[in-house]
N, C-alpha and C positions, 0 to 999 in steps of 0.2 A: 439617481445619484445618491450615494451614501452620504449622510449628513453627520457632521461632528456631534457627538452626544453630550458634550460638555461646553456649551456656549459660555463666553466670558462675562455673562450677565444673566440676571433672572428677568422674567417678564415684567417685574415691577420696576426695573431700572432702565427700560427703554425710554429714551427721551422723546416724548410725543411731539414737542415743538420741532425738533430737528427732523424727526421722521416725516412729518407732514411736509416740511420744506424740500424733502428729497424727491417729490413727485412719485411717478409710478414705481420706481425702483424701491423706494422706501428704505434706503440703506443708511439713514442717520446723517447724511450730508448731501447737499445739492450738487456737490462737485462731481459725483459719480452716478452713473445710471446703468441699469441692467444691460449686459452685453459689452460694456466697456472692458478693455483689457488693462490690467494694472501691472506695472513692473515694480517688484517689491525688493527692498534691501534685506528684509528678514521675514521669515514665516514662523509665526508662533506655533509651538508644539502643543497638542492636546492629547490626553489619554485616549487610546483606541484608534489613533491615526494609522491608516494602512501603511505597510512597509514601503510601498513604492513612492510615497509622497516626497520623501527627502531626496531621492534620486531625481525625480521629475523636476523638483525645484532647483536643484543644482544644475541641471541641464538647461532649464529655461525658467528663470525666476519671474514668471508671469502667472497671473490668475485672472479669471473672468468674474465680473460683478454679477451676482445672482440676486433674484428677488426674494428678500427676506428682511424682516425687521432686525435692526442692530442698534446697540447703544451708541450714544454720542462718542465719537473717537474711534469707532470700529466700522468696518464695512464687511458685508457678507460676500464671500468669494467662493468660487469653484476651482478646484485644481484638476488638471488634465494629465493623465499618464500616457504611456505609449500604446496601450491597448484600449479598445472601445469600452471595456468594462471598468476601466480605471478612471473613475470620476469621484471626486470627494468634495463635499461642501464644508467650509469652515469659515473662520473670521480672521481678518487682518487688522492690525492697528493702523489708524490713519497716518501716523507719522512715518510708517514704513513704506508708504507709497512714493516711489521715485518719479514715475511718469504715468500718464493716462493716454490710452489710444482708443478712441471711439470708432465704431464700425465705419462711419462716414470718413474718418481720416484715412481709411484704407481703400477708398473707392477707386483711386487711380494707381494703386500699388500694383506691382508686377511680381510674380514669383521668380525664383531663381531659374536661370535659363534651362537647366536640365529637368525642371518640373513643369514647364509650360504646356506640355502635351497631355497632362492629366485632364480628363473631361471636365472636372469642376472648374479648373482654371481657364480652359477654353471657353466654357459657358460664361464665366465672369468677364472675360475679355470681350465677348460678343455683346454682353449687356452694356458694358462701358461704352461701346462704340455705337450700337444700333437701337437700344431700347428707348424709343421716343417717349412712351408713357412713363417709364421709370425715371427719366431725366427730369420730370416735373417735381420730383421729391428729393429730399435729403435722404440718402440711403448709403448702405455699405455692407460688406460681407461680415458674417459672424461665424460661429462654429469653427470647424477645423480649418476652413479656408482662411478666415480672419486670423486665427491663431498662427498659422504658418506664415502668412504675409507679414505679420507683426514681428515674429520671432525668428523666422527663417529656419525653424525646426521642422523637419518633415513630419507632417501629421495627416496630410491628404493622401487618400488612396484612389485607385482607379474606380472604386465604387462609392466614393464619398458623395454625400449630398452637398448642394450649395445652399447654405443658409443665409438669408438676407434680413436685415433690419431696415425698415422703412419708417421714417419719421412722419407721423400723420397728426399734427396738432389740431388740424381743422377737419370738420366733417367731410367724409368721402362718400359721394353718392354711389349707390349700388352699380350703376352703369359704368362709372369710372373704375370701380373695383373689378368688375367683370373684364373690362378691357385690359387692365393691368395684369390680371391673372392669366388671361389668354396669351398675352405677350410673353410672360415668363414660362408658361407651359410649352409654347412653341420652341423656345430656346432649350428647354429641358429635354423635350422629345428629340430634338436634333442631335443633342450630345449624348442621349441615352442615360440621363441622370435625373434625379429629383431636385427641384428647386423649392425650398420651403421658405416662404416669405411671411414675416411677422410685422404687423403694423404697430408702432408705438403710439398709443392714444392717451388721452387724459385718464382713461379708466385702467390702463395697463396694456399688456401685449395681447393683440388680437390676431388670429390667423387670417391672412388675406382670403384664403379659400372659404372660410366660414362666412366672412362678410359678403363675398361675392355670391354665395349660395342664397342670400336673402332670408336667412333664418330670423325668426322673431326675436331670439336671444342668442348672443354669442358668448363664448367663454373669454373672460378677461383675466390674464395672469397678472397678479398683483402681489405686493410684499406680504399682504395678509392672507394670501392663498387665492386660488382660482375662484371666480364667481361669475354667475350669469348676469349679463347686462343687456338691456334693450337698445340703448344708444351709448356707444363708447365715448361720445363727445358731450354727453350730458351727465355730469357727475355731481352728486350732492356734496355739499361742503364736508359733511362728516364721513364721506366715503373716500375722499381723496387721500 
């Protein structure tokens, strides 16, 4: 993702108190978390902004919360265009947020009738109905599937992955991770797509596949950047 080169603050102006209150997303406010979709009334313009951003915003005034530090009163967001290469990271002002849609808010959402036969939507419907292990968690679709369900703007294609965000505030044993991954892989293979599941833990975003592999350390995606952690549920106070 291309990132805005002129943030509306310097590193010295990041509000450490509000940043810590934001949890793993680290976006300057506890109201929003990574992968939330925000409906915006206005999108601030920055020098160097790609030409497609204004058209994309006019077509669908939504952005996704990304993991990055932001000053109080701002939230780090990512814009999505019509093509896969059109991704842009920038910042929105908090008072421009009209509505927030978390991935779990979309767990029972259905696509438009003429879109239901796309493999990613078929897989999501099957998970909603049949995934016993997944039902133990708070979860929801992210990525292109989540964006389309929230906005009704066609973004999913026949080859799209199904991205899932799974809330995991408490420790998940390896055996449970393996069972959950196997369940998701079974559905993915049946529909001929890839299901990419990310666990949201106190340390940040962890790939379910990495945790199930039993690695000594896994990569946690955090507002301060990716880092290796031995236990995503044991976070030092100064690391949060």
